[in-house]
NUTIDO-36390 format. One record per residue (C-alpha): residue in one letter; x, y, z. Coordinates in steps of 0.2 Angstrom, whole numbers. Layout:
@res->a | px->X | py->Y | pz->Z
...
//
This chain:
@res->x | px->341 | py->508 | pz->534
@res->x | px->339 | py->489 | pz->531
@res->x | px->334 | py->474 | pz->542
@res->x | px->348 | py->464 | pz->547
@res->x | px->352 | py->446 | pz->542
@res->x | px->355 | py->435 | pz->554
@res->x | px->373 | py->426 | pz->555
@res->x | px->366 | py->408 | pz->555
@res->x | px->362 | py->407 | pz->537
@res->x | px->366 | py->392 | pz->528
@res->x | px->383 | py->393 | pz->518
@res->x | px->381 | py->377 | pz->509
@res->x | px->385 | py->387 | pz->491
@res->x | px->402 | py->393 | pz->498
@res->x | px->417 | py->383 | pz->493
@res->x | px->432 | py->386 | pz->501
@res->x | px->448 | py->377 | pz->492
@res->x | px->464 | py->379 | pz->502
@res->x | px->472 | py->393 | pz->491
@res->x | px->455 | py->403 | pz->494
@res->x | px->458 | py->422 | pz->496
@res->x | px->439 | py->429 | pz->502
@res->x | px->436 | py->446 | pz->506
@res->x | px->424 | py->452 | pz->519
@res->x | px->414 | py->457 | pz->506
@res->x | px->413 | py->441 | pz->496
@res->x | px->408 | py->434 | pz->512
@res->x | px->394 | py->446 | pz->517
@res->x | px->387 | py->445 | pz->499
@res->x | px->387 | py->427 | pz->501
@res->x | px->377 | py->428 | pz->517
@res->x | px->365 | py->439 | pz->510
@res->x | px->361 | py->428 | pz->494
@res->x | px->360 | py->412 | pz->506
@res->x | px->342 | py->407 | pz->511
@res->x | px->333 | py->407 | pz->528
@res->x | px->334 | py->417 | pz->542
@res->x | px->339 | py->409 | pz->558
@res->x | px->336 | py->416 | pz->575
@res->x | px->350 | py->424 | pz->584
@res->x | px->355 | py->419 | pz->603
@res->x | px->362 | py->435 | pz->610
@res->x | px->348 | py->445 | pz->619
@res->x | px->350 | py->461 | pz->608
@res->x | px->351 | py->453 | pz->591
@res->x | px->335 | py->443 | pz->598
@res->x | px->324 | py->457 | pz->598
@res->x | px->311 | py->458 | pz->585
@res->x | px->314 | py->468 | pz->570
@res->x | px->333 | py->470 | pz->575
@res->x | px->339 | py->484 | pz->563
@res->x | px->354 | py->489 | pz->556
@res->x | px->364 | py->505 | pz->550
@res->x | px->379 | py->507 | pz->536
@res->x | px->389 | py->520 | pz->528
@res->x | px->373 | py->523 | pz->516
@res->x | px->364 | py->532 | pz->530
@res->x | px->380 | py->542 | pz->535
@res->x | px->376 | py->561 | pz->534
@res->x | px->391 | py->570 | pz->540
@res->x | px->409 | py->562 | pz->548
@res->x | px->422 | py->572 | pz->557
@res->x | px->438 | py->565 | pz->565
@res->x | px->451 | py->573 | pz->576
@res->x | px->468 | py->565 | pz->576
@res->x | px->482 | py->566 | pz->592
@res->x | px->499 | py->562 | pz->591
@res->x | px->496 | py->548 | pz->603
@res->x | px->490 | py->536 | pz->589
@res->x | px->473 | py->540 | pz->594
@res->x | px->458 | py->549 | pz->585
@res->x | px->440 | py->554 | pz->589
@res->x | px->427 | py->550 | pz->578
@res->x | px->411 | py->558 | pz->575
@res->x | px->400 | py->548 | pz->563
@res->x | px->382 | py->555 | pz->562
@res->x | px->368 | py->545 | pz->553
@res->x | px->351 | py->545 | pz->547
@res->x | px->340 | py->533 | pz->554
@res->x | px->321 | py->526 | pz->555
@res->x | px->319 | py->516 | pz->571
@res->x | px->303 | py->508 | pz->577
@res->x | px->296 | py->512 | pz->593
@res->x | px->299 | py->503 | pz->609
@res->x | px->314 | py->492 | pz->612
@res->x | px->324 | py->486 | pz->597
@res->x | px->342 | py->483 | pz->593
@res->x | px->352 | py->493 | pz->581
@res->x | px->366 | py->486 | pz->572
@res->x | px->379 | py->502 | pz->569
@res->x | px->390 | py->496 | pz->557
@res->x | px->406 | py->500 | pz->546
@res->x | px->416 | py->505 | pz->563
@res->x | px->434 | py->507 | pz->565
@res->x | px->441 | py->489 | pz->570
@res->x | px->452 | py->497 | pz->582
@res->x | px->439 | py->506 | pz->592
@res->x | px->440 | py->509 | pz->612
@res->x | px->422 | py->501 | pz->616
@res->x | px->423 | py->511 | pz->631
@res->x | px->422 | py->527 | pz->624
@res->x | px->406 | py->525 | pz->614
@res->x | px->393 | py->537 | pz->614
@res->x | px->377 | py->538 | pz->605
@res->x | px->364 | py->553 | pz->605
@res->x | px->350 | py->559 | pz->595
@res->x | px->353 | py->576 | pz->587
@res->x | px->336 | py->578 | pz->580
@res->x | px->325 | py->571 | pz->595
@res->x | px->336 | py->574 | pz->612
@res->x | px->329 | py->563 | pz->626
@res->x | px->319 | py->553 | pz->614
@res->x | px->332 | py->538 | pz->612
@res->x | px->339 | py->530 | pz->627
@res->x | px->354 | py->516 | pz->627
@res->x | px->348 | py->500 | pz->637
@res->x | px->363 | py->490 | pz->632
@res->x | px->379 | py->489 | pz->621
@res->x | px->391 | py->478 | pz->614
@res->x | px->405 | py->478 | pz->599
@res->x | px->408 | py->463 | pz->589
@res->x | px->424 | py->462 | pz->581
@res->x | px->427 | py->443 | pz->577
@res->x | px->427 | py->446 | pz->559
@res->x | px->425 | py->433 | pz->546
@res->x | px->439 | py->424 | pz->535
@res->x | px->442 | py->407 | pz->526
@res->x | px->455 | py->405 | pz->542
@res->x | px->443 | py->409 | pz->556
@res->x | px->428 | py->398 | pz->548
@res->x | px->440 | py->384 | pz->547
@res->x | px->445 | py->387 | pz->565
@res->x | px->425 | py->387 | pz->572
@res->x | px->424 | py->369 | pz->563
@res->x | px->438 | py->360 | pz->571
@res->x | px->429 | py->343 | pz->577
@res->x | px->414 | py->345 | pz->566
@res->x | px->407 | py->338 | pz->550
@res->x | px->412 | py->347 | pz->533
@res->x | px->410 | py->341 | pz->515
@res->x | px->424 | py->337 | pz->504
@res->x | px->421 | py->340 | pz->487
@res->x | px->434 | py->331 | pz->475
@res->x | px->443 | py->339 | pz->460
@res->x | px->456 | py->325 | pz->458
@res->x | px->450 | py->310 | pz->447
@res->x | px->465 | py->299 | pz->456
@res->x | px->453 | py->299 | pz->472
@res->x | px->438 | py->287 | pz->472
@res->x | px->426 | py->299 | pz->479
@res->x | px->418 | py->314 | pz->471
@res->x | px->410 | py->321 | pz->488
@res->x | px->412 | py->315 | pz->504
@res->x | px->409 | py->319 | pz->523
@res->x | px->423 | py->323 | pz->533
@res->x | px->428 | py->326 | pz->549
@res->x | px->441 | py->343 | pz->552
@res->x | px->453 | py->336 | pz->563
@res->x | px->465 | py->350 | pz->565
@res->x | px->469 | py->368 | pz->554
@res->x | px->488 | py->369 | pz->563
@res->x | px->500 | py->372 | pz->548
@res->x | px->486 | py->365 | pz->535
@res->x | px->470 | py->356 | pz->536
@res->x | px->468 | py->338 | pz->543
@res->x | px->453 | py->327 | pz->538
@res->x | px->447 | py->310 | pz->544
@res->x | px->436 | py->302 | pz->530
@res->x | px->431 | py->285 | pz->532
@res->x | px->442 | py->281 | pz->546
@res->x | px->458 | py->286 | pz->534
@res->x | px->467 | py->304 | pz->538
@res->x | px->469 | py->317 | pz->526
@res->x | px->483 | py->329 | pz->526
@res->x | px->474 | py->344 | pz->516
@res->x | px->463 | py->342 | pz->501
@res->x | px->465 | py->345 | pz->482
@res->x | px->447 | py->350 | pz->480
@res->x | px->434 | py->362 | pz->488
@res->x | px->429 | py->361 | pz->507
@res->x | px->409 | py->368 | pz->509
@res->x | px->403 | py->372 | pz->527
@res->x | px->386 | py->369 | pz->532
@res->x | px->383 | py->386 | pz->540
@res->x | px->391 | py->402 | pz->547
@res->x | px->396 | py->401 | pz->565
@res->x | px->383 | py->414 | pz->575
@res->x | px->400 | py->422 | pz->583
@res->x | px->408 | py->427 | pz->568
@res->x | px->403 | py->443 | pz->558
@res->x | px->407 | py->450 | pz->542
@res->x | px->414 | py->468 | pz->549
@res->x | px->415 | py->477 | pz->566
@res->x | px->399 | py->482 | pz->574
@res->x | px->392 | py->490 | pz->588
@res->x | px->375 | py->483 | pz->593
@res->x | px->364 | py->494 | pz->605
@res->x | px->348 | py->489 | pz->613
@res->x | px->338 | py->504 | pz->610
@res->x | px->322 | py->512 | pz->619
@res->x | px->314 | py->524 | pz->607
@res->x | px->300 | py->535 | pz->607
@res->x | px->301 | py->542 | pz->589
@res->x | px->302 | py->536 | pz->572
@res->x | px->315 | py->548 | pz->563
@res->x | px->332 | py->552 | pz->571
@res->x | px->348 | py->560 | pz->565
@res->x | px->360 | py->551 | pz->579
@res->x | px->379 | py->554 | pz->582
@res->x | px->390 | py->541 | pz->587
@res->x | px->407 | py->546 | pz->596
@res->x | px->420 | py->535 | pz->600
@res->x | px->438 | py->535 | pz->600
@res->x | px->449 | py->524 | pz->590
@res->x | px->468 | py->517 | pz->590
@res->x | px->478 | py->514 | pz->575
@res->x | px->477 | py->531 | pz->567
@res->x | px->491 | py->545 | pz->571
@res->x | px->498 | py->560 | pz->562
@res->x | px->516 | py->568 | pz->561
@res->x | px->523 | py->584 | pz->556
@res->x | px->539 | py->585 | pz->541
@res->x | px->545 | py->600 | pz->536
@res->x | px->555 | py->605 | pz->520
@res->x | px->567 | py->618 | pz->524
@res->x | px->576 | py->627 | pz->508
@res->x | px->591 | py->637 | pz->512
@res->x | px->597 | py->651 | pz->499
@res->x | px->615 | py->651 | pz->494
@res->x | px->621 | py->663 | pz->506
@res->x | px->615 | py->654 | pz->519
@res->x | px->604 | py->668 | pz->525
@res->x | px->588 | py->665 | pz->523
@res->x | px->577 | py->651 | pz->519
@res->x | px->558 | py->646 | pz->515
@res->x | px->549 | py->633 | pz->527
@res->x | px->535 | py->621 | pz->520
@res->x | px->527 | py->610 | pz->533
@res->x | px->517 | py->594 | pz->530
@res->x | px->506 | py->582 | pz->540
@res->x | px->508 | py->564 | pz->536
@res->x | px->493 | py->553 | pz->542
@res->x | px->494 | py->535 | pz->544
@res->x | px->479 | py->526 | pz->546
@res->x | px->478 | py->508 | pz->552
@res->x | px->462 | py->508 | pz->563
@res->x | px->452 | py->496 | pz->552
@res->x | px->440 | py->510 | pz->544
@res->x | px->441 | py->521 | pz->530
@res->x | px->435 | py->539 | pz->534
@res->x | px->426 | py->546 | pz->517
@res->x | px->424 | py->565 | pz->514
@res->x | px->428 | py->567 | pz->532
@res->x | px->431 | py->585 | pz->542
@res->x | px->449 | py->582 | pz->548
@res->x | px->457 | py->592 | pz->563
@res->x | px->472 | py->588 | pz->571
@res->x | px->478 | py->590 | pz->591
@res->x | px->498 | py->595 | pz->593
@res->x | px->503 | py->592 | pz->611
@res->x | px->507 | py->578 | pz->625
@res->x | px->490 | py->572 | pz->628
@res->x | px->489 | py->560 | pz->643
@res->x | px->484 | py->543 | pz->639
@res->x | px->481 | py->529 | pz->652
@res->x | px->488 | py->513 | pz->643
@res->x | px->476 | py->499 | pz->645
@res->x | px->483 | py->480 | pz->648
@res->x | px->470 | py->474 | pz->635
@res->x | px->477 | py->477 | pz->617
@res->x | px->463 | py->480 | pz->604
@res->x | px->464 | py->472 | pz->586
@res->x | px->476 | py->480 | pz->574
@res->x | px->475 | py->479 | pz->556
@res->x | px->491 | py->473 | pz->545
@res->x | px->502 | py->487 | pz->540
@res->x | px->503 | py->493 | pz->521
@res->x | px->507 | py->510 | pz->514
@res->x | px->500 | py->521 | pz->500
@res->x | px->507 | py->539 | pz->497
@res->x | px->494 | py->553 | pz->492
@res->x | px->502 | py->572 | pz->491
@res->x | px->489 | py->584 | pz->494
@res->x | px->501 | py->597 | pz->482
@res->x | px->496 | py->615 | pz->482
@res->x | px->482 | py->612 | pz->496
@res->x | px->478 | py->628 | pz->507
@res->x | px->486 | py->627 | pz->524
@res->x | px->478 | py->621 | pz->540
@res->x | px->470 | py->634 | pz->551
@res->x | px->478 | py->634 | pz->567
@res->x | px->471 | py->638 | pz->585
@res->x | px->473 | py->638 | pz->604
@res->x | px->466 | py->622 | pz->611
@res->x | px->466 | py->620 | pz->630
@res->x | px->485 | py->616 | pz->632
@res->x | px->488 | py->611 | pz->614
@res->x | px->486 | py->617 | pz->599
@res->x | px->472 | py->613 | pz->585
@res->x | px->475 | py->612 | pz->566
@res->x | px->461 | py->611 | pz->556
@res->x | px->460 | py->606 | pz->536
@res->x | px->449 | py->620 | pz->527
@res->x | px->443 | py->607 | pz->515
@res->x | px->437 | py->588 | pz->517
@res->x | px->446 | py->574 | pz->513
@res->x | px->446 | py->555 | pz->513
@res->x | px->458 | py->544 | pz->523
@res->x | px->459 | py->526 | pz->518
@res->x | px->463 | py->511 | pz->527
@res->x | px->480 | py->507 | pz->526
@res->x | px->485 | py->522 | pz->519
@res->x | px->499 | py->535 | pz->523
@res->x | px->492 | py->553 | pz->517
@res->x | px->500 | py->570 | pz->516
@res->x | px->491 | py->587 | pz->516
@res->x | px->499 | py->603 | pz->518
@res->x | px->501 | py->612 | pz->536
@res->x | px->510 | py->628 | pz->534
@res->x | px->521 | py->639 | pz->523
@res->x | px->533 | py->653 | pz->526
@res->x | px->547 | py->662 | pz->514
@res->x | px->560 | py->674 | pz->515
@res->x | px->565 | py->669 | pz->534
@res->x | px->581 | py->676 | pz->541
@res->x | px->592 | py->662 | pz->547
@res->x | px->611 | py->659 | pz->550
@res->x | px->624 | py->644 | pz->552
@res->x | px->631 | py->641 | pz->569
@res->x | px->648 | py->631 | pz->570
@res->x | px->650 | py->624 | pz->586
@res->x | px->665 | py->617 | pz->595
@res->x | px->661 | py->607 | pz->611
@res->x | px->673 | py->602 | pz->625
@res->x | px->670 | py->589 | pz->638
@res->x | px->666 | py->589 | pz->657
@res->x | px->680 | py->577 | pz->660
@res->x | px->695 | py->587 | pz->654
@res->x | px->696 | py->598 | pz->670
@res->x | px->700 | py->585 | pz->682
@res->x | px->715 | py->574 | pz->674
@res->x | px->729 | py->577 | pz->661
@res->x | px->722 | py->573 | pz->643
@res->x | px->732 | py->570 | pz->628
@res->x | px->729 | py->581 | pz->612
@res->x | px->712 | py->581 | pz->606
@res->x | px->704 | py->584 | pz->588
@res->x | px->685 | py->585 | pz->590
@res->x | px->673 | py->587 | pz->576
@res->x | px->662 | py->602 | pz->574
@res->x | px->645 | py->603 | pz->573
@res->x | px->634 | py->613 | pz->561
@res->x | px->618 | py->620 | pz->566
@res->x | px->604 | py->632 | pz->556
@res->x | px->595 | py->643 | pz->568
@res->x | px->581 | py->655 | pz->566
@res->x | px->568 | py->663 | pz->576
@res->x | px->549 | py->658 | pz->575
@res->x | px->541 | py->676 | pz->575
@res->x | px->530 | py->686 | pz->564
@res->x | px->543 | py->698 | pz->562
@res->x | px->555 | py->683 | pz->554
@res->x | px->539 | py->679 | pz->542
@res->x | px->534 | py->665 | pz->552
@res->x | px->526 | py->666 | pz->570
@res->x | px->516 | py->650 | pz->571
@res->x | px->517 | py->635 | pz->583
@res->x | px->527 | py->622 | pz->575
@res->x | px->521 | py->605 | pz->579
@res->x | px->535 | py->592 | pz->583
@res->x | px->543 | py->584 | pz->567
@res->x | px->558 | py->581 | pz->556
@res->x | px->565 | py->597 | pz->548
@res->x | px->574 | py->592 | pz->532
@res->x | px->585 | py->606 | pz->524
@res->x | px->590 | py->608 | pz->505
@res->x | px->603 | py->619 | pz->499
@res->x | px->606 | py->624 | pz->480
@res->x | px->622 | py->619 | pz->472
@res->x | px->632 | py->628 | pz->460
@res->x | px->621 | py->624 | pz->445
@res->x | px->607 | py->629 | pz->455
@res->x | px->600 | py->610 | pz->459
@res->x | px->594 | py->608 | pz->479
@res->x | px->604 | py->596 | pz->486
@res->x | px->600 | py->588 | pz->504
@res->x | px->612 | py->595 | pz->517
@res->x | px->604 | py->588 | pz->533
@res->x | px->590 | py->586 | pz->546
@res->x | px->585 | py->585 | pz->564
@res->x | px->569 | py->583 | pz->574
@res->x | px->560 | py->597 | pz->580
@res->x | px->552 | py->597 | pz->598
@res->x | px->534 | py->606 | pz->599
@res->x | px->540 | py->623 | pz->598
@res->x | px->528 | py->638 | pz->602
@res->x | px->529 | py->656 | pz->593
@res->x | px->542 | py->668 | pz->596
@res->x | px->554 | py->653 | pz->601
@res->x | px->571 | py->649 | pz->592
@res->x | px->572 | py->634 | pz->580
@res->x | px->590 | py->625 | pz->582
@res->x | px->592 | py->612 | pz->569
@res->x | px->609 | py->600 | pz->569
@res->x | px->614 | py->597 | pz->552
@res->x | px->630 | py->587 | pz->554
@res->x | px->648 | py->590 | pz->555
@res->x | px->658 | py->602 | pz->546
@res->x | px->670 | py->595 | pz->533
@res->x | px->681 | py->612 | pz->531
@res->x | px->683 | py->618 | pz->548
@res->x | px->693 | py->608 | pz->561
@res->x | px->698 | py->609 | pz->580
@res->x | px->711 | py->604 | pz->590
@res->x | px->715 | py->604 | pz->608
@res->x | px->729 | py->604 | pz->619
@res->x | px->731 | py->603 | pz->638
@res->x | px->745 | py->616 | pz->641
@res->x | px->746 | py->613 | pz->660
@res->x | px->737 | py->605 | pz->674
@res->x | px->739 | py->607 | pz->693
@res->x | px->731 | py->597 | pz->706
@res->x | px->730 | py->609 | pz->720
@res->x | px->719 | py->598 | pz->731
@res->x | px->708 | py->583 | pz->732
@res->x | px->694 | py->594 | pz->724
@res->x | px->703 | py->610 | pz->718
@res->x | px->711 | py->607 | pz->699
@res->x | px->717 | py->622 | pz->688
@res->x | px->719 | py->617 | pz->669
@res->x | px->724 | py->627 | pz->655
@res->x | px->720 | py->624 | pz->636
@res->x | px->726 | py->630 | pz->620
@res->x | px->711 | py->628 | pz->606
@res->x | px->716 | py->629 | pz->586
@res->x | px->702 | py->633 | pz->575
@res->x | px->706 | py->632 | pz->555
@res->x | px->693 | py->637 | pz->543
@res->x | px->697 | py->630 | pz->524
@res->x | px->682 | py->638 | pz->517
@res->x | px->681 | py->653 | pz->506
@res->x | px->671 | py->663 | pz->518
@res->x | px->673 | py->670 | pz->534
@res->x | px->665 | py->660 | pz->548
@res->x | px->661 | py->662 | pz->567
@res->x | px->665 | py->647 | pz->578
@res->x | px->657 | py->644 | pz->595
@res->x | px->670 | py->635 | pz->608
@res->x | px->656 | py->629 | pz->620
@res->x | px->665 | py->621 | pz->635
@res->x | px->656 | py->614 | pz->649
@res->x | px->663 | py->617 | pz->667
@res->x | px->660 | py->605 | pz->680
@res->x | px->657 | py->611 | pz->699
@res->x | px->661 | py->629 | pz->705
@res->x | px->673 | py->637 | pz->691
@res->x | px->683 | py->652 | pz->689
@res->x | px->691 | py->659 | pz->674
@res->x | px->711 | py->664 | pz->680
@res->x | px->717 | py->669 | pz->663
@res->x | px->710 | py->670 | pz->645
@res->x | px->716 | py->678 | pz->628
@res->x | px->696 | py->681 | pz->622
@res->x | px->681 | py->687 | pz->630
@res->x | px->668 | py->674 | pz->635
@res->x | px->650 | py->672 | pz->638
@res->x | px->643 | py->665 | pz->654
@res->x | px->629 | py->656 | pz->646
@res->x | px->624 | py->649 | pz->663
@res->x | px->631 | py->642 | pz->679
@res->x | px->640 | py->628 | pz->672
@res->x | px->643 | py->634 | pz->653
@res->x | px->657 | py->646 | pz->645
@res->x | px->657 | py->649 | pz->627
@res->x | px->669 | py->660 | pz->616
@res->x | px->663 | py->667 | pz->601
@res->x | px->678 | py->665 | pz->588
@res->x | px->679 | py->674 | pz->571
@res->x | px->689 | py->663 | pz->559
@res->x | px->694 | py->673 | pz->543
@res->x | px->693 | py->662 | pz->525
@res->x | px->706 | py->650 | pz->525
@res->x | px->714 | py->656 | pz->540
@res->x | px->715 | py->651 | pz->560
@res->x | px->712 | py->657 | pz->577
@res->x | px->717 | py->651 | pz->594
@res->x | px->709 | py->651 | pz->611
@res->x | px->719 | py->653 | pz->626
@res->x | px->713 | py->650 | pz->644
@res->x | px->715 | py->643 | pz->662
@res->x | px->702 | py->639 | pz->674
@res->x | px->701 | py->634 | pz->693
@res->x | px->688 | py->620 | pz->695
@res->x | px->682 | py->617 | pz->712
@res->x | px->671 | py->601 | pz->714
//
């Protein structure tokens, strides 16, 4: 616990050349090293013995991240407070915090600490912000160019749009080759995002917990699927990818993830966001996350603590599964427009799908958060090659997973409309012949999926079909290696 330093400290020793790139830590150090403390103008900070808490006081940190680019932060700190009404500056919070979600409670002395007022300060210091605050005011220019006729001169900062403009003795300077010295830090600028509470306190020692929701941090699931050469089984690795642009670093935090569509009301006011950057940190060999049901969602807990840095992308292990039975599906799909008009000969691509059951009996049986599944297969030398990817929706246990990998190269389909009769304005008869050719070295089965519009009745067919639903007929057609098969049928459709 430290007594805070007023934001009106003199800054005469801080020089700001046009090319300067100062960090908030540089500015904060300059503030602490400069002399006399000035009275603060806001009612919270004006309280006698205003105090501050930083990460040095932190005793525990937990963060729960949601799919909706939000996270719940629970920050515990040990603080010493004087009795009576005093201001507490709670520093090192996320820049993208939603102030209306903040709560503070004393865990060690419930009922002995009361919040009278709360402010969130996020107008952060930077060379650009400092210069903006001094437009129209006096600054000092220190010359480093011998060609100019002064070494040190008072000037008026006229503008900072597309570069600074100064007035010196009636002359206008577009920029300046030397240093710009400002007399003080404007009170409305601070070094880092800060929560300021006006508290009514009854005891000295507290362990407090600040809870708040912040934006700018989200997570997604990514999966690596390794399919065996026979295309009959696969291994599955699930990874969680966290992206933190909330404006804070979460050190040694307990991490939980919520999978599911949590309803979030969009506010018209956007909170400040940090610029994007990226950094990958793989948690190879880490234990999988622990899953549990949580209301209408699923909660995943990392069994160890982790640090999530600002502007960092981090991956941690989610789950693993081995020897999961699977099979490839070839699908030739029709079109609802084929049944009410004459159509020319059609050569359609055949889609390839990978299908498996998310069941405990199939070495899996866990809720799978939404994410991208990427599939790899070994080639003849045993080296893994990428063979397709698809986006997975949130999938409960005991449900089927179906991934579209792409289109078949060695399997073709051709459709010919062999007959068409328009019996009335809304009744049509259509006959089709579909030829499937398999140029692979293995036998396959192709699902011919026919989407039927309106009311339909199969009048003639050379193969059995499955009526999947009111609008779909599926022919499961075996096709021999380097062979072909033909599907013929006539259907009457009533619109």
